[in-house]
C-alpha atoms as an extended CHARMM CRD file, in Angstrom:
* protein
*
        92  EXT
         1         1  UNK       CA            117.6080000000       31.3010000000      144.8350000000  PROA      1               0.0000000000
         2         2  UNK       CA            116.7280000000       31.9640000000      141.2130000000  PROA      2               0.0000000000
         3         3  UNK       CA            114.7120000000       29.4540000000      139.2050000000  PROA      3               0.0000000000
         4         4  UNK       CA            117.6120000000       28.7600000000      136.8350000000  PROA      4               0.0000000000
         5         5  UNK       CA            119.7800000000       27.6840000000      139.7950000000  PROA      5               0.0000000000
         6         6  UNK       CA            117.2220000000       25.1920000000      141.1270000000  PROA      6               0.0000000000
         7         7  UNK       CA            117.1110000000       21.5310000000      140.1340000000  PROA      7               0.0000000000
         8         8  UNK       CA            113.9020000000       20.0520000000      141.5300000000  PROA      8               0.0000000000
         9         9  UNK       CA            114.9160000000       16.6140000000      140.3060000000  PROA      9               0.0000000000
        10        10  UNK       CA            117.4820000000       16.4210000000      143.1150000000  PROA      10              0.0000000000
        11        11  UNK       CA            114.5410000000       15.6030000000      145.4050000000  PROA      11              0.0000000000
        12        12  UNK       CA            111.2040000000       13.8090000000      145.2210000000  PROA      12              0.0000000000
        13        13  UNK       CA            108.1700000000       15.3660000000      143.5080000000  PROA      13              0.0000000000
        14        14  UNK       CA            106.2270000000       17.8680000000      145.6150000000  PROA      14              0.0000000000
        15        15  UNK       CA            102.9030000000       16.1950000000      144.7220000000  PROA      15              0.0000000000
        16        16  UNK       CA            101.7360000000       12.5920000000      144.2960000000  PROA      16              0.0000000000
        17        17  UNK       CA             99.5860000000       10.8110000000      141.7150000000  PROA      17              0.0000000000
        18        18  UNK       CA             95.9290000000       11.3570000000      142.5090000000  PROA      18              0.0000000000
        19        19  UNK       CA             96.6160000000       14.2200000000      144.9030000000  PROA      19              0.0000000000
        20        20  UNK       CA             94.0060000000       16.9690000000      145.0520000000  PROA      20              0.0000000000
        21        21  UNK       CA             95.6470000000       20.3260000000      144.2620000000  PROA      21              0.0000000000
        22        22  UNK       CA             94.6600000000       23.9730000000      143.8270000000  PROA      22              0.0000000000
        23        23  UNK       CA             95.9750000000       26.4570000000      141.2790000000  PROA      23              0.0000000000
        24        24  UNK       CA             97.8290000000       29.3310000000      142.9700000000  PROA      24              0.0000000000
        25        25  UNK       CA             97.3670000000       31.6170000000      139.9520000000  PROA      25              0.0000000000
        26        26  UNK       CA             95.5950000000       31.9930000000      136.6350000000  PROA      26              0.0000000000
        27        27  UNK       CA             97.2050000000       29.7400000000      134.0300000000  PROA      27              0.0000000000
        28        28  UNK       CA             97.2010000000       30.9490000000      130.4400000000  PROA      28              0.0000000000
        29        29  UNK       CA             97.8360000000       29.0240000000      127.2570000000  PROA      29              0.0000000000
        30        30  UNK       CA            101.4880000000       29.3780000000      126.2730000000  PROA      30              0.0000000000
        31        31  UNK       CA            100.7510000000       27.8580000000      122.8870000000  PROA      31              0.0000000000
        32        32  UNK       CA            100.9740000000       24.2200000000      123.9760000000  PROA      32              0.0000000000
        33        33  UNK       CA             97.2550000000       23.7040000000      124.6910000000  PROA      33              0.0000000000
        34        34  UNK       CA             95.4470000000       22.7310000000      121.4770000000  PROA      34              0.0000000000
        35        35  UNK       CA             92.2580000000       24.5000000000      120.4390000000  PROA      35              0.0000000000
        36        36  UNK       CA             92.7620000000       27.5920000000      122.5970000000  PROA      36              0.0000000000
        37        37  UNK       CA             94.2960000000       30.9370000000      121.7370000000  PROA      37              0.0000000000
        38        38  UNK       CA             97.6990000000       31.8970000000      123.1370000000  PROA      38              0.0000000000
        39        39  UNK       CA             97.1120000000       33.8960000000      126.2990000000  PROA      39              0.0000000000
        40        40  UNK       CA             93.6300000000       32.4810000000      126.9210000000  PROA      40              0.0000000000
        41        41  UNK       CA             93.0110000000       31.5400000000      130.5700000000  PROA      41              0.0000000000
        42        42  UNK       CA             92.8930000000       27.7630000000      130.9540000000  PROA      42              0.0000000000
        43        43  UNK       CA             92.6720000000       27.5520000000      134.7560000000  PROA      43              0.0000000000
        44        44  UNK       CA             91.6400000000       30.2460000000      137.2150000000  PROA      44              0.0000000000
        45        45  UNK       CA             93.3160000000       30.8690000000      140.5410000000  PROA      45              0.0000000000
        46        46  UNK       CA             91.7470000000       28.6390000000      143.1880000000  PROA      46              0.0000000000
        47        47  UNK       CA             90.4460000000       25.9400000000      140.8520000000  PROA      47              0.0000000000
        48        48  UNK       CA             90.7970000000       22.3520000000      142.0610000000  PROA      48              0.0000000000
        49        49  UNK       CA             92.3120000000       19.4960000000      140.0740000000  PROA      49              0.0000000000
        50        50  UNK       CA             93.9750000000       16.1070000000      140.5180000000  PROA      50              0.0000000000
        51        51  UNK       CA             97.5340000000       15.1120000000      139.6280000000  PROA      51              0.0000000000
        52        52  UNK       CA             97.3330000000       12.4660000000      136.8910000000  PROA      52              0.0000000000
        53        53  UNK       CA            100.9390000000       12.4300000000      135.6930000000  PROA      53              0.0000000000
        54        54  UNK       CA            104.3900000000       13.5570000000      136.7410000000  PROA      54              0.0000000000
        55        55  UNK       CA            106.9880000000       14.3460000000      134.1130000000  PROA      55              0.0000000000
        56        56  UNK       CA            110.0700000000       16.5020000000      133.7860000000  PROA      56              0.0000000000
        57        57  UNK       CA            111.0540000000       19.6030000000      131.8470000000  PROA      57              0.0000000000
        58        58  UNK       CA            114.5740000000       20.6880000000      130.8840000000  PROA      58              0.0000000000
        59        59  UNK       CA            116.0050000000       17.9670000000      133.1580000000  PROA      59              0.0000000000
        60        60  UNK       CA            115.4480000000       20.3990000000      136.0640000000  PROA      60              0.0000000000
        61        61  UNK       CA            111.7540000000       20.6660000000      136.8750000000  PROA      61              0.0000000000
        62        62  UNK       CA            108.8440000000       18.3930000000      137.6300000000  PROA      62              0.0000000000
        63        63  UNK       CA            105.7760000000       19.0500000000      135.5170000000  PROA      63              0.0000000000
        64        64  UNK       CA            102.4710000000       17.8360000000      136.8950000000  PROA      64              0.0000000000
        65        65  UNK       CA             99.6460000000       16.8670000000      134.5800000000  PROA      65              0.0000000000
        66        66  UNK       CA             96.6300000000       18.1710000000      136.4830000000  PROA      66              0.0000000000
        67        67  UNK       CA             93.1080000000       17.1410000000      135.5170000000  PROA      67              0.0000000000
        68        68  UNK       CA             90.7190000000       20.0060000000      136.1800000000  PROA      68              0.0000000000
        69        69  UNK       CA             87.6170000000       17.8310000000      136.0330000000  PROA      69              0.0000000000
        70        70  UNK       CA             85.0470000000       20.6400000000      136.1160000000  PROA      70              0.0000000000
        71        71  UNK       CA             86.6980000000       22.3430000000      133.1130000000  PROA      71              0.0000000000
        72        72  UNK       CA             87.5380000000       19.1220000000      131.3270000000  PROA      72              0.0000000000
        73        73  UNK       CA             91.1610000000       20.2350000000      130.8740000000  PROA      73              0.0000000000
        74        74  UNK       CA             94.4010000000       18.4010000000      131.5340000000  PROA      74              0.0000000000
        75        75  UNK       CA             97.0500000000       21.0750000000      132.0700000000  PROA      75              0.0000000000
        76        76  UNK       CA            100.8030000000       20.7710000000      132.6740000000  PROA      76              0.0000000000
        77        77  UNK       CA            101.8630000000       22.8520000000      135.6710000000  PROA      77              0.0000000000
        78        78  UNK       CA            104.9840000000       23.5450000000      137.7260000000  PROA      78              0.0000000000
        79        79  UNK       CA            105.0590000000       22.9670000000      141.4810000000  PROA      79              0.0000000000
        80        80  UNK       CA            105.2410000000       26.7370000000      142.1190000000  PROA      80              0.0000000000
        81        81  UNK       CA            101.8190000000       27.0830000000      140.4500000000  PROA      81              0.0000000000
        82        82  UNK       CA            100.1550000000       24.5240000000      142.7350000000  PROA      82              0.0000000000
        83        83  UNK       CA             99.3510000000       23.9380000000      146.3780000000  PROA      83              0.0000000000
        84        84  UNK       CA             97.7530000000       20.9910000000      148.1590000000  PROA      84              0.0000000000
        85        85  UNK       CA             93.9640000000       21.1270000000      148.4740000000  PROA      85              0.0000000000
        86        86  UNK       CA             92.8110000000       19.2050000000      151.5040000000  PROA      86              0.0000000000
        87        87  UNK       CA             90.0330000000       16.6530000000      151.4910000000  PROA      87              0.0000000000
        88        88  UNK       CA             88.1390000000       18.6860000000      154.1140000000  PROA      88              0.0000000000
        89        89  UNK       CA             87.4280000000       21.3390000000      151.4470000000  PROA      89              0.0000000000
        90        90  UNK       CA             85.5150000000       19.0280000000      149.1050000000  PROA      90              0.0000000000
        91        91  UNK       CA             82.0950000000       20.0770000000      150.3670000000  PROA      91              0.0000000000
        92        92  UNK       CA             82.7230000000       23.8040000000      149.9700000000  PROA      92              0.0000000000
């Protein structure tokens, strides 16, 4: 199914407030992150963050505000860009 045919809002969010998540890919500034150049990498694949907010975009998608504590960045991400990061990985 193509992204334009999907309406995530028909179901519950994939992630919860406070959930520990991992970036599935490098995330670049699309022009909405202040103080960084367009195209600059904000989050690298594999970095760990915590869901601090859940909003919507285009009345179709959930957008997760993810706090990447080590970088000091709060980045809006789609569910397809994230995966759960288990508690057992904290010490690694």
